[in-house]
C-alpha positions as CSV (number, residue, x, y, z in Angstrom):
1,X,-239.6,64.4,199.6
2,X,-241.6,61.6,198.0
3,X,-240.2,58.3,197.1
4,X,-241.0,59.2,193.4
5,X,-239.0,62.3,193.5
6,X,-236.0,60.3,195.1
7,X,-236.3,57.6,192.3
8,X,-236.3,60.1,189.6
9,X,-233.2,61.8,190.9
10,X,-231.5,58.5,191.2
11,X,-232.4,57.7,187.4
12,X,-231.0,61.1,186.5
13,X,-227.8,60.6,188.3
14,X,-227.3,57.1,186.7
15,X,-228.0,58.5,183.2
16,X,-225.3,61.3,183.7
17,X,-222.9,58.7,185.0
18,X,-223.7,56.5,182.1
19,X,-223.1,59.5,179.7
20,X,-219.7,60.3,181.2
21,X,-218.5,56.7,181.0
22,X,-219.7,56.4,177.4
23,X,-217.8,59.6,176.4
24,X,-214.8,58.6,178.0
25,X,-214.8,55.2,176.1
26,X,-215.4,56.9,172.9
27,X,-212.5,59.4,173.6
28,X,-210.2,56.5,174.4
29,X,-210.9,54.7,171.2
30,X,-210.5,57.8,168.9
31,X,-206.8,57.5,169.1
32,X,-206.6,54.9,166.3
33,X,-208.4,54.5,163.0
34,X,-212.1,53.6,163.2
35,X,-213.7,50.6,161.3
36,X,-214.9,53.1,158.5
37,X,-211.3,54.4,158.2
38,X,-210.0,50.8,157.7
39,X,-212.7,50.1,155.1
40,X,-211.6,53.1,153.1
41,X,-208.0,52.5,153.6
42,X,-208.2,48.7,152.4
43,X,-210.3,49.7,149.5
44,X,-207.8,52.3,148.5
45,X,-205.0,49.7,148.6
46,X,-206.7,47.2,146.3
47,X,-205.9,47.2,142.6
48,X,-209.0,46.2,140.7
49,X,-211.0,46.8,137.5
50,X,-214.8,46.2,137.2
51,X,-214.3,42.5,137.2
52,X,-211.8,41.5,139.9
53,X,-209.2,42.5,142.4
54,X,-205.6,41.6,141.2
55,X,-203.2,42.2,144.2
56,X,-204.7,40.0,146.9
57,X,-202.9,36.8,146.0
58,X,-199.6,38.6,145.5
59,X,-199.3,39.5,149.2
60,X,-198.9,43.1,148.5
61,X,-197.0,44.7,151.3
62,X,-199.4,47.7,151.4
63,X,-202.5,45.3,151.7
64,X,-200.8,42.9,154.3
65,X,-199.9,46.0,156.4
66,X,-203.5,47.3,156.4
67,X,-204.7,43.7,157.4
68,X,-202.2,43.5,160.2
69,X,-203.3,46.9,161.4
70,X,-207.1,45.6,161.4
71,X,-206.0,42.6,163.5
72,X,-204.0,44.7,166.1
73,X,-206.5,47.6,166.5
74,X,-210.0,46.5,165.7
75,X,-212.2,44.0,167.7
76,X,-212.4,40.6,166.0
77,X,-216.2,41.0,165.6
78,X,-215.6,43.7,163.1
79,X,-213.0,42.0,160.9
80,X,-215.5,40.4,158.4
81,X,-217.5,43.4,158.1
82,X,-214.4,45.5,157.1
83,X,-213.3,42.8,154.6
84,X,-216.8,42.4,153.2
85,X,-217.6,46.3,152.8
86,X,-214.0,47.0,151.3
87,X,-214.7,44.5,148.6
88,X,-218.1,45.8,148.0
89,X,-216.9,49.3,147.8
90,X,-214.5,48.4,144.9
91,X,-217.6,47.7,142.8
92,X,-216.3,44.5,141.2
93,X,-218.6,41.8,139.8
94,X,-216.7,38.9,141.4
95,X,-217.2,39.8,145.0
96,X,-217.5,36.4,146.5
97,X,-214.3,34.9,145.1
98,X,-212.4,38.2,146.1
99,X,-213.8,38.0,149.6
100,X,-212.6,34.5,149.9
101,X,-209.2,35.3,148.8
102,X,-208.9,38.2,151.0
103,X,-210.1,36.0,153.9
104,X,-207.4,33.4,153.2
105,X,-204.8,36.1,153.1
106,X,-206.1,37.7,156.4
107,X,-206.3,34.5,158.2
108,X,-203.0,33.1,156.9
């Protein structure tokens, strides 16, 4: 057997092992909610019209519960994305002020 054939087989074995590891990691994470699920959930809990979000400063129990779930189940690198996309999904015009308020509640 040539060395190129041996190298090719080694690469194929490494690829298959890597695929198995990735599948196992994905299956392990599927138990909880995903980032997209949290974006949709948070957006559904926010009370808003076309101008602003009203229940951020009130420390609404439902919103706080979702924020605590995000902190406990999602990696820190995704937190900002979830908050930003949930505010954007509401379609309000005052996105920046709402995002700032939501970050204050989230961090406090």
